[in-house]
A tleap script that builds the chain and sets N, CA, C and O, in Angstrom:
source leaprc.protein.ff14SB
mol = sequence {
  NMET PRO ALA HIE VAL GLN THR GLN GLN LEU
  ALA ARG THR LEU LEU ALA TYR GLY VAL SER
  GLY GLU ILE VAL CYS SER VAL ASP GLY PHE
  THR VAL VAL VAL ASP ASP GLU ARG GLN LEU
  GLU ILE ALA GLY ALA VAL VAL ALA LYS TYR
  PHE PRO GLY GLN GLY ARG VAL VAL HIE ARG
  SER CILE
}
set mol.1.N position { -8.306 -12.236 -9.003 }
set mol.1.CA position { -8.985 -11.727 -7.827 }
set mol.1.C position { -9.525 -10.330 -8.169 }
set mol.1.O position { -8.796 -9.513 -8.732 }
set mol.2.N position { -10.789 -10.050 -7.836 }
set mol.2.CA position { -11.353 -8.723 -8.108 }
set mol.2.C position { -10.564 -7.620 -7.403 }
set mol.2.O position { -10.048 -7.811 -6.302 }
set mol.3.N position { -10.484 -6.469 -8.058 }
set mol.3.CA position { -9.681 -5.357 -7.537 }
set mol.3.C position { -10.146 -4.898 -6.163 }
set mol.3.O position { -9.321 -4.573 -5.310 }
set mol.4.N position { -11.466 -4.867 -5.935 }
set mol.4.CA position { -11.946 -4.383 -4.632 }
set mol.4.C position { -11.570 -5.343 -3.501 }
set mol.4.O position { -11.323 -4.909 -2.376 }
set mol.5.N position { -11.527 -6.630 -3.795 }
set mol.5.CA position { -11.123 -7.610 -2.783 }
set mol.5.C position { -9.633 -7.457 -2.483 }
set mol.5.O position { -9.224 -7.502 -1.323 }
set mol.6.N position { -8.832 -7.280 -3.515 }
set mol.6.CA position { -7.399 -7.086 -3.327 }
set mol.6.C position { -7.132 -5.800 -2.535 }
set mol.6.O position { -6.258 -5.779 -1.669 }
set mol.7.N position { -7.870 -4.745 -2.824 }
set mol.7.CA position { -7.699 -3.481 -2.103 }
set mol.7.C position { -8.059 -3.648 -0.633 }
set mol.7.O position { -7.379 -3.103 0.236 }
set mol.8.N position { -9.115 -4.393 -0.347 }
set mol.8.CA position { -9.494 -4.652 1.045 }
set mol.8.C position { -8.403 -5.448 1.759 }
set mol.8.O position { -8.068 -5.152 2.906 }
set mol.9.N position { -7.854 -6.446 1.091 }
set mol.9.CA position { -6.778 -7.238 1.696 }
set mol.9.C position { -5.548 -6.377 1.957 }
set mol.9.O position { -4.906 -6.503 3.000 }
set mol.10.N position { -5.222 -5.510 1.017 }
set mol.10.CA position { -4.092 -4.606 1.193 }
set mol.10.C position { -4.331 -3.684 2.380 }
set mol.10.O position { -3.441 -3.499 3.210 }
set mol.11.N position { -5.517 -3.107 2.468 }
set mol.11.CA position { -5.836 -2.199 3.574 }
set mol.11.C position { -5.741 -2.918 4.916 }
set mol.11.O position { -5.170 -2.385 5.867 }
set mol.12.N position { -6.290 -4.107 4.996 }
set mol.12.CA position { -6.231 -4.875 6.249 }
set mol.12.C position { -4.793 -5.224 6.626 }
set mol.12.O position { -4.413 -5.146 7.794 }
set mol.13.N position { -4.010 -5.603 5.642 }
set mol.13.CA position { -2.617 -5.964 5.907 }
set mol.13.C position { -1.826 -4.752 6.384 }
set mol.13.O position { -1.061 -4.851 7.343 }
set mol.14.N position { -2.003 -3.614 5.729 }
set mol.14.CA position { -1.299 -2.400 6.144 }
set mol.14.C position { -1.705 -1.985 7.549 }
set mol.14.O position { -0.855 -1.607 8.354 }
set mol.15.N position { -2.992 -2.051 7.850 }
set mol.15.CA position { -3.456 -1.694 9.197 }
set mol.15.C position { -2.876 -2.634 10.249 }
set mol.15.O position { -2.535 -2.203 11.351 }
set mol.16.N position { -2.766 -3.913 9.911 }
set mol.16.CA position { -2.195 -4.881 10.853 }
set mol.16.C position { -0.740 -4.539 11.184 }
set mol.16.O position { -0.261 -4.848 12.276 }
set mol.17.N position { -0.047 -3.908 10.252 }
set mol.17.CA position { 1.339 -3.497 10.475 }
set mol.17.C position { 1.440 -2.063 11.003 }
set mol.17.O position { 2.541 -1.535 11.151 }
set mol.18.N position { 0.307 -1.438 11.283 }
set mol.18.CA position { 0.313 -0.099 11.856 }
set mol.18.C position { 0.496 1.023 10.858 }
set mol.18.O position { 0.877 2.133 11.231 }
set mol.19.N position { 0.229 0.747 9.600 }
set mol.19.CA position { 0.388 1.765 8.559 }
set mol.19.C position { -0.969 2.388 8.254 }
set mol.19.O position { -1.950 1.683 8.015 }
set mol.20.N position { -1.011 3.707 8.267 }
set mol.20.CA position { -2.220 4.410 7.839 }
set mol.20.C position { -1.844 5.281 6.653 }
set mol.20.O position { -0.734 5.809 6.583 }
set mol.21.N position { -2.754 5.423 5.748 }
set mol.21.CA position { -2.494 6.219 4.556 }
set mol.21.C position { -3.638 6.056 3.588 }
set mol.21.O position { -4.733 5.641 3.967 }
set mol.22.N position { -3.388 6.379 2.354 }
set mol.22.CA position { -4.406 6.272 1.315 }
set mol.22.C position { -3.970 5.230 0.297 }
set mol.22.O position { -2.781 5.065 0.023 }
set mol.23.N position { -4.949 4.532 -0.256 }
set mol.23.CA position { -4.695 3.594 -1.342 }
set mol.23.C position { -5.388 4.159 -2.572 }
set mol.23.O position { -6.601 4.372 -2.572 }
set mol.24.N position { -4.614 4.397 -3.612 }
set mol.24.CA position { -5.150 4.920 -4.863 }
set mol.24.C position { -5.028 3.815 -5.900 }
set mol.24.O position { -3.934 3.309 -6.149 }
set mol.25.N position { -6.148 3.441 -6.505 }
set mol.25.CA position { -6.152 2.359 -7.490 }
set mol.25.C position { -6.194 2.928 -8.904 }
set mol.25.O position { -6.833 3.948 -9.159 }
set mol.26.N position { -5.503 2.253 -9.813 }
set mol.26.CA position { -5.527 2.633 -11.223 }
set mol.26.C position { -5.393 1.368 -12.059 }
set mol.26.O position { -5.268 0.268 -11.521 }
set mol.27.N position { -5.420 1.528 -13.364 }
set mol.27.CA position { -5.294 0.357 -14.234 }
set mol.27.C position { -3.902 -0.261 -14.145 }
set mol.27.O position { -3.724 -1.435 -14.472 }
set mol.28.N position { -2.916 0.518 -13.705 }
set mol.28.CA position { -1.542 0.026 -13.578 }
set mol.28.C position { -1.274 -0.670 -12.255 }
set mol.28.O position { -0.194 -1.229 -12.065 }
set mol.29.N position { -2.224 -0.648 -11.343 }
set mol.29.CA position { -2.028 -1.218 -10.011 }
set mol.29.C position { -2.482 -0.222 -8.968 }
set mol.29.O position { -3.414 0.549 -9.197 }
set mol.30.N position { -1.830 -0.235 -7.833 }
set mol.30.CA position { -2.225 0.678 -6.771 }
set mol.30.C position { -1.021 1.466 -6.286 }
set mol.30.O position { 0.129 1.081 -6.493 }
set mol.31.N position { -1.322 2.584 -5.634 }
set mol.31.CA position { -0.304 3.400 -4.992 }
set mol.31.C position { -0.736 3.612 -3.555 }
set mol.31.O position { -1.869 4.018 -3.297 }
set mol.32.N position { 0.156 3.342 -2.624 }
set mol.32.CA position { -0.096 3.606 -1.211 }
set mol.32.C position { 0.618 4.911 -0.880 }
set mol.32.O position { 1.823 5.043 -1.098 }
set mol.33.N position { -0.139 5.879 -0.350 }
set mol.33.CA position { 0.413 7.187 0.002 }
set mol.33.C position { 0.455 7.283 1.523 }
set mol.33.O position { -0.578 7.172 2.183 }
set mol.34.N position { 1.658 7.492 2.082 }
set mol.34.CA position { 1.829 7.562 3.537 }
set mol.34.C position { 2.410 8.920 3.927 }
set mol.34.O position { 2.900 9.670 3.083 }
set mol.35.N position { 2.343 9.220 5.237 }
set mol.35.CA position { 2.747 10.537 5.728 }
set mol.35.C position { 4.147 10.624 6.306 }
set mol.35.O position { 4.702 11.721 6.377 }
set mol.36.N position { 4.741 9.515 6.722 }
set mol.36.CA position { 6.064 9.627 7.337 }
set mol.36.C position { 7.004 8.521 6.861 }
set mol.36.O position { 6.583 7.523 6.276 }
set mol.37.N position { 8.283 8.735 7.131 }
set mol.37.CA position { 9.328 7.828 6.644 }
set mol.37.C position { 9.201 6.415 7.204 }
set mol.37.O position { 9.425 5.439 6.487 }
set mol.38.N position { 8.846 6.303 8.467 }
set mol.38.CA position { 8.714 4.973 9.082 }
set mol.38.C position { 7.616 4.178 8.386 }
set mol.38.O position { 7.804 3.006 8.059 }
set mol.39.N position { 6.475 4.813 8.160 }
set mol.39.CA position { 5.387 4.120 7.472 }
set mol.39.C position { 5.758 3.815 6.023 }
set mol.39.O position { 5.308 2.816 5.461 }
set mol.40.N position { 6.568 4.665 5.425 }
set mol.40.CA position { 7.029 4.419 4.062 }
set mol.40.C position { 7.835 3.121 3.997 }
set mol.40.O position { 7.642 2.309 3.092 }
set mol.41.N position { 8.728 2.933 4.947 }
set mol.41.CA position { 9.543 1.715 4.993 }
set mol.41.C position { 8.687 0.479 5.242 }
set mol.41.O position { 8.848 -0.538 4.569 }
set mol.42.N position { 7.780 0.569 6.207 }
set mol.42.CA position { 6.930 -0.579 6.545 }
set mol.42.C position { 6.016 -0.927 5.378 }
set mol.42.O position { 5.915 -2.091 4.992 }
set mol.43.N position { 5.351 0.078 4.817 }
set mol.43.CA position { 4.434 -0.164 3.703 }
set mol.43.C position { 5.179 -0.740 2.504 }
set mol.43.O position { 4.661 -1.621 1.817 }
set mol.44.N position { 6.382 -0.254 2.248 }
set mol.44.CA position { 7.181 -0.792 1.145 }
set mol.44.C position { 7.489 -2.266 1.333 }
set mol.44.O position { 7.422 -3.050 0.385 }
set mol.45.N position { 7.827 -2.640 2.557 }
set mol.45.CA position { 8.114 -4.046 2.852 }
set mol.45.C position { 6.859 -4.908 2.726 }
set mol.45.O position { 6.921 -6.023 2.208 }
set mol.46.N position { 5.728 -4.397 3.195 }
set mol.46.CA position { 4.460 -5.140 3.108 }
set mol.46.C position { 4.074 -5.359 1.652 }
set mol.46.O position { 3.721 -6.472 1.262 }
set mol.47.N position { 4.139 -4.307 0.849 }
set mol.47.CA position { 3.775 -4.425 -0.565 }
set mol.47.C position { 4.720 -5.392 -1.281 }
set mol.47.O position { 4.276 -6.215 -2.081 }
set mol.48.N position { 6.006 -5.297 -1.000 }
set mol.48.CA position { 6.976 -6.194 -1.644 }
set mol.48.C position { 6.740 -7.654 -1.266 }
set mol.48.O position { 6.896 -8.546 -2.100 }
set mol.49.N position { 6.368 -7.896 -0.018 }
set mol.49.CA position { 6.186 -9.272 0.449 }
set mol.49.C position { 4.853 -9.871 0.015 }
set mol.49.O position { 4.816 -10.990 -0.497 }
set mol.50.N position { 3.760 -9.138 0.215 }
set mol.50.CA position { 2.426 -9.700 -0.002 }
set mol.50.C position { 1.794 -9.345 -1.348 }
set mol.50.O position { 0.885 -10.038 -1.804 }
set mol.51.N position { 2.263 -8.277 -1.984 }
set mol.51.CA position { 1.677 -7.824 -3.246 }
set mol.51.C position { 2.784 -7.461 -4.246 }
set mol.51.O position { 2.786 -6.353 -4.781 }
set mol.52.N position { 3.716 -8.373 -4.503 }
set mol.52.CA position { 4.869 -8.037 -5.344 }
set mol.52.C position { 4.469 -7.655 -6.776 }
set mol.52.O position { 3.666 -8.329 -7.420 }
set mol.53.N position { 5.056 -6.559 -7.243 }
set mol.53.CA position { 4.819 -6.121 -8.613 }
set mol.53.C position { 3.453 -5.546 -8.892 }
set mol.53.O position { 3.125 -5.270 -10.046 }
set mol.54.N position { 2.646 -5.356 -7.859 }
set mol.54.CA position { 1.274 -4.905 -8.077 }
set mol.54.C position { 1.042 -3.445 -7.715 }
set mol.54.O position { -0.025 -2.900 -7.995 }
set mol.55.N position { 2.029 -2.809 -7.097 }
set mol.55.CA position { 1.822 -1.424 -6.701 }
set mol.55.C position { 3.096 -0.791 -6.207 }
set mol.55.O position { 4.175 -1.381 -6.262 }
set mol.56.N position { 2.945 0.433 -5.718 }
set mol.56.CA position { 4.097 1.158 -5.201 }
set mol.56.C position { 3.688 1.953 -3.981 }
set mol.56.O position { 2.501 2.120 -3.701 }
set mol.57.N position { 4.686 2.445 -3.256 }
set mol.57.CA position { 4.456 3.216 -2.039 }
set mol.57.C position { 5.190 4.540 -2.191 }
set mol.57.O position { 6.357 4.566 -2.584 }
set mol.58.N position { 4.510 5.638 -1.880 }
set mol.58.CA position { 5.129 6.958 -1.968 }
set mol.58.C position { 4.851 7.750 -0.699 }
set mol.58.O position { 3.883 7.493 0.018 }
set mol.59.N position { 5.719 8.714 -0.441 }
set mol.59.CA position { 5.548 9.640 0.682 }
set mol.59.C position { 4.701 10.804 0.178 }
set mol.59.O position { 4.874 11.255 -0.954 }
set mol.60.N position { 3.803 11.280 0.999 }
set mol.60.CA position { 2.884 12.341 0.603 }
set mol.60.C position { 3.613 13.587 0.088 }
set mol.60.O position { 3.089 14.288 -0.777 }
set mol.61.N position { 4.795 13.868 0.598 }
set mol.61.CA position { 5.506 15.085 0.209 }
set mol.61.C position { 6.060 15.037 -1.214 }
set mol.61.O position { 6.451 16.070 -1.758 }
set mol.62.N position { 6.097 13.851 -1.822 }
set mol.62.CA position { 6.661 13.712 -3.179 }
set mol.62.C position { 5.647 14.148 -4.217 }
set mol.62.O position { 5.931 14.105 -5.414 }
savepdb mol mol.pdb
quit
């Protein structure tokens, strides 16, 4: 699947779960950057369920 299509699917899925943040793409996968702990937990669960092994989620303060 092309990277831009996967990024769009990730963005739509995160928004559906109420997560806002930034998606940073690289050759190693993607990183979702969120602002608070609740979104960190939700985004982590979404990535693990729908995009396993393809990216990570971090808190902006890290």
